[in-house]
N, C-alpha and C positions, 0 to 999 in steps of 0.2 A: 121510423127514425127516432132515436132517443132524444128527448128535448134537452135544450141547453140548460134548462133549469134543473134537470136531474143530474147531469154530469157537467162539471165546470171545466174550463181550460186549465185552471190551477190543479184540479184533481188529475187530469190527464197527464200534465207535465210532471207532477210529483210521482205518479205511478211509474212513468218511464224512468225518471231519475233514480228511482229505487232499484232499477235493474243495472245500475252502473257496474257493480262488482260482478254480476253474472256476465255482462258483456265483456269486460276486460279479462275475466277468467276464460271465456270462450276463445278469445283471440290468443291468449297465452297458450292454451291447450293446442290450438291449431299450429302455432309456431314451434311447439316443443319437439315435434317429430317430423317437421318438414323444413327445418332450417338447412340450407344447402351449404356444405363446406366451401363451395366456390363463392358464396355470398348470396344474401337474400333468401327467398323462400322458393322451393320447388315442390309443387304438388302435381306430379306428372299424371296426365290423363290416362285413366284405366291402368294405373300403376300404384305403387306403394304409397306415394304421397297423397294422391286423391283418395285412395281407400282410407287413409288416416283421417282426412277431412270429414268424410262421411261418418266414420266411427265416432268422431267428436260430436258431430251434430246429433247422431242417434242417441248417444249417451245423455247429452244436454236435454234433448226432447223427452226422453223417458224420465229423467230426473224432474222434469217440469210437469209430469203427469199427462203427457199427450199421447195420442194413439199413433204409433210409429209403424210405417210400412216402407217397403222397398219394392220398386217395380222391376220388370224384366231387364231394363237397361241399367239398373243400379241407382236410379234416382231415389232420393230419400224424401219421405213425406212425414210431417209432424202435424197431426190434425186435431183441431179443437172442434168437436162435433156439435152440431145443432140438435135440437130435440127430435126433429123429424127429417124426412128426406127433402132434398132440394139441391140448389146449386152450391158451388164452392168458390171462394175467393182465394187465389193463390198468391202468396208473398214469397218471393225467392230469387235466387241467383245461383251462380256456379261456385264450386269449391275447388276446382283445379286452378293452376297458375301457369304462367309461362316459366321457362327455366330461369332461375335466379330472379324471380319477380318479387312482389311484395305480399304482405299478409292480408291486405284489405280488398284487393280487386276481386270482386265476386263474393267473397266470404261475408262481407258486410251485409249484403242483401239477404243471404240465407239466415244470418243471425238476426237481422231486423225483424223477420217474421216471428221468430221465437220471442224476441223482446216485446213486441207489440201484443202478442197473445198473452204472455205472462202478465203484462201490465193491465190489460182489460179484464182478465180473470180476477186479478187482485182487487179491481174496482167493483166486482160483483156483477159485471155485465153478462148477459146471456146472448150468444150469437143466434141470429135468425136464419143463418145458413152456415155451412161449414167454413171455417177459416183455417187455412193450411199453410204452414211454412214448408218450402220446398228447397232442398239442396240438389242442384242440377249437376249432372255429369257432363264432362267433355265440351265445355264451351270454347276453350282456348284452341283455336284452329291450328296453332303452330305445331301441335303434336301429330295430328293426322291430316292436316291441310284440308279440313272439311269443317264447315260452320255448323254450330248448333246441334251437335250429335245427340246429346242427352235429351234436350227438349224435343227435337224432331222425332227421336225414337219413341218418346212417351206419347207424342201426338200421332204417331204412325205416318209421318210425312217424310221420314228419311228414306231415300231410295234403297231398296233391298240389296242391291249389288254393292252398296257402300261397305257392308260388313266384310266383303271379300276383296274389294279393290283398294280401300284406304289402308295405307300402311304407316306405322309410327315411324317418324323420321330417324329415331335413334336406334331402334331395334330391327326395323325392316319387317316386323311381323304384322299381320293383318289386324284390323279393328276387331273382327270377330274373335280372333285368338286371344287378344288382350281382354276383351269383355268376358269371355269364358273363364279366363284365369281369375277374374274378379267375381265369379259366381253369377254372371248374367245368363239369362235364358235366350241365347242367340237364335235358337231354332224357332222359338215363339215370335221373336222380332222379325225374322225373315218371313214368317207366315202372316205378318200383319197385326200382331198383338198391339192393342192400344190401351195404355194406362189412363190416358186423359182424353175424354170426349169433349170437344170444344162446346158442344151444346149444354154441357153441365157446368161450364165455368163462367161465373159472373164477371170475373176480372182477373188479370194477372198484373201485379204491382211489383216492380223491381227497384230497390234502392242500390245505388252504385256510386263509388267514388268517381269524380270527374277525371277524364284522361289528360286534360291539359289545364293549366292553372287559370282558366278564365274567371272562375268565381273568386279565386284568391285576388286577382288583379282588380276585381270589381268590389271587393270587400263584402261579398255575400256568402252566406253559409250554405245555401242550397238553391236548386233550380228545378223546375218541372220540365221534363223533356217533351219536345214537340214531335220529334221523329228520330228513328234510328236509320242510318243510311243503308241503302242496298249496295251491292257490290258485284263486280265480276272479277275473277281471279284466274290467272294461269300460273300454277305453282312451280312448274318444271319446264320452262322454255329452254330450248337448245338452239344456238346459232352455230351452224356447221360451215366452216370455211376451208382453208387449206393451210396446214402447218408449213412455215417457210423460214428461210434464213433472214436474220435481222437486216442484212444488206439488200434485200430484194427491193427493187424500185416499186414505187407506189402503183404504177399502172399494171404490175403483174400480181399484186397482192389480192388475196381473198381473206381479209383480216376479220375474224369473227369478233374480236374485242372492239374494234373500231365501229363495226356494225351495231354492236350493243350500245356503245356510247352514243352514237348518233340517234338511235331509237329513243334512248332515255332523254336526250336533249330535246327531241321533238315533242315528246310527251310532257316534258316540263314546260315548254312554251305553250302547249295546249292548256295546261293547268293555269299558267299565269294569265292567259287571255280570258279564261272563264272567271278567275278571281277578280280581275280588273272590271269585268262586266257584272260583278255581284252575284255570280252563280257558284255556290259552294260545292266543290268537289275535292277529292284528295287522291293523289297518285303516289304509290310507294313501290320502289324496286327493292324488295326485302333481301333477295339474294342477287348478287351481281359480281360474277367472278369467272376467270379463266379456269381451265382444268388443271388442278394442282399436280396431277400425275405427269404432265408433259410440259407445263409452262416453264418459261425461263427467261433470263435477261436477254439472251441472244436468239430468241425464237419469235416468229410472227405467230400469234395464236390462231389455231385452226378450229378451236372449240370454245364456246362461251356459254355460260349458264346464267339464267336470271329468273326471277319471279316478279309478277306484277299484280298489285291489288289496286283497283280503282273503285272509289265509292262516291255516291251522290244521293241526294234526297228526292230525285225525280227519275222515274223509270225511263222517260224519254231521253233525258240527259245521259243516263247510263248507256242506252242503246246507241246514241250518237257518239259517245266516247269510245265505245267498243268498235264501232264501224271505223272511226278515225285510226284507232290503234292497228286494226287489221290492215287498213290501207297503207299505213306507214311500213308495216312489216313487208308487204308486197313490194313497195317501192324500193326499200333498202335491199331486199333480196336481189332485185334487178340491177340496182346501181352498184352494189358491192360484190356481186357474184357469190352470194352465200345462200344457204338454205336455212330457213327458220322453222323449226319444229315446235309447235305450240304446246303439245302434250295435252293432258286433261284440263278441261275448263270447269271451274266451280263458280257458283253464284248464290246470292241471297237477295230476297226482295226488300224493298223499302218497307219499314215498319212505322206506320203512323200511330201516334198515341191517340187514345180516345178523347175527343173533345169534351164529352160528358164527364169523364173521370178527371180530366184536367180542370174543368170548371169546379168540380166538387172539391178537389184538392185546394184550389185557390180560395174557395169559400171557407174551408176548414182553416187555412192559414190566416185568413182575416179574423176568424173567430178566436184564434190563438194569439193574434197580434204579431204574427210572423210576416216577414217580407219574402215573397216567392216570385222570383223572376222566371222567365222561360228561356230555353236554349235548345238547339239541336244537338244530338249526340254526335261526336266525331268518330265514334267507334261502333262496332257491332255488338249486339247483346241478345240474349235469349228472348227478351221481350219481343223482338222482331219476328221470331218464329211463332210466337203465340198470336201476334197480330196477323201474320200470314194465314194462320189457321182460322181466323175469324173471331178470336177472343179479344174483347176490349182490354187494352193494356195501357199502363202508365209507368213512367220511370221518374225517380227522384235522384238528382245528382247531389253529392256532398263534396264540398271543396277539398282540394288536395294540392298542396303546394308544389309537389315535385312530379306530377304526372303519374301514370301507372305503367305497368310492365317494367318496373325497375325496383331495386331493393329499398329505395328511399321514399316509397309512398308515405304520405304524411297526413292522413286523416286524423283529426282531433276527435277524441271520444265525446267531447261536448257537442261538436257538430253532428256526429253520428246520432247521438241521443235526441238532438233537436229534430233531425229527420224522422226518427222513430216517433217522436211526439206528433208530428204532422200526420203520419200514416195511421197511428193509433186513433187520433181525433177523427180522421176520415172514416175509419172502420166503425167507431162508436156512433157516428152520426148517420151512417148509411146502412149498417148491417147488424147492429146490436141493440139490445134493450136493457134497461135496468131490471135486475132480477127481483122477484118478490119473495 
C-alpha cells in the first residue's frame, strides 16, 4: 500500500480534477452520434449506437496510451499493465442505453476507469497489478430481454442457447446474428470461450448514476452500494380468454384484460404488504396491453399481453414471491376461465458487494474527508454478474436528480469527478506504489 505521506488527498483530487476536459469531451463524443431524433440518447445493444460508444472508448484509451483489446463478445478493455504477471482490478460499466435514454447511465462507469488510470499515471504511481477500464456490452435487458449479456459472455456464464433464442425486440433477429454483425466471434462463445477468469480478478468496481433521486433528497453526492437485487422475469406472458361482444353478461365472459388487471392488483397488494413490513422488493408490469390487432371499444378482449419483473435483495424472498405469483395465476385461470401462458422465464441472482472493498472505500473516503453513505441498488447492474461468478465487487452511486432510463439524466460533472477521486484514492492505497 502506498503510504499517505507519499501521496496526499490533495494530490489525488487535483489529478482527478485535471481530467475534467477529458471527461466532458468523452461524454460529448458519445452524444455526438447517439442522439436520438425522438429525444434523448439511444445506443442500441449490438447495433450502431452501442458500436459508436465502444469506438469512442477505444479511441480515448489509445490516446491515453493504454493497451486496448476487444474480446469475443465485443467488450472493450483498456489496460494499465503492471510490471509482472498477477491479478487484475476491473473498473467498468456498460455503454449501451435504453431507447431515448440518457448519456450517463452506464457510460459514466466506463469513463471513470479511464479517468482514474490517467490521474494515477500522471501522479507517477506504478500499479502492482493490472488496472483495467472495461466497456461492457449489452447490459440493458430491454433489447434482448436478457440480463448481463456482455459481462456473462466474458465470464462464460451466459447459457449457450441464448445466442439463438434471445431476439432483439425491434428487429426480431437473434442475439447471435446481431453479435456477428458487430464482429463478435459467436462460434467461440458458443464453445465456452472465456475472456475473464474470475480467479484472475482481484475486484470489479462500477461507478453508476443512481436510478432514483435518493441521494439528491438527502443532499449527498455519492453512496457505496450494499447489494444489487436479484430478479425473476417473465417477459412475454399471454392471457388467453375469449373475444366477445361488449354486451355479453359478466357470467359468460372470459375476459383476458380483466384477468390481467386482477393479477396486477394482487401483486401490487403483495408489494404493499412487504413494504409495510420493511422488506424491500419491487414489482413492475413493463408491458400491459390488449392485442392491438383485434381490440376495440365494443369487444371483450380475448387476448392480453404483459411482462413482469420482480426484484429483491434476498433469494428466499424472491422464491416466495415467485411462488405467490404462480399461485395467483392458477387461481385467476380457474376463477375467470382463462389460460395464462407464462412463456420464457429469466432470472438473475442477488449480487452482494464485498464487505472488504466497502470498508476500504469507506476508509479512503475518510482519508479524503468525504461523506460516504450506503444504500442498496434499486436496479440491476453488471456488478451482480461478477459477484455471481465469485469476483469481489463494489459499486459507487453518483446522485442524479431525474432518475435514469430517460433523456433528463442529470449527473453533475463535479459529482462524477468526486466519485472518481474516491475510486482513485482506493486504487492508490490498495494497488499502486510511488514510482522510483
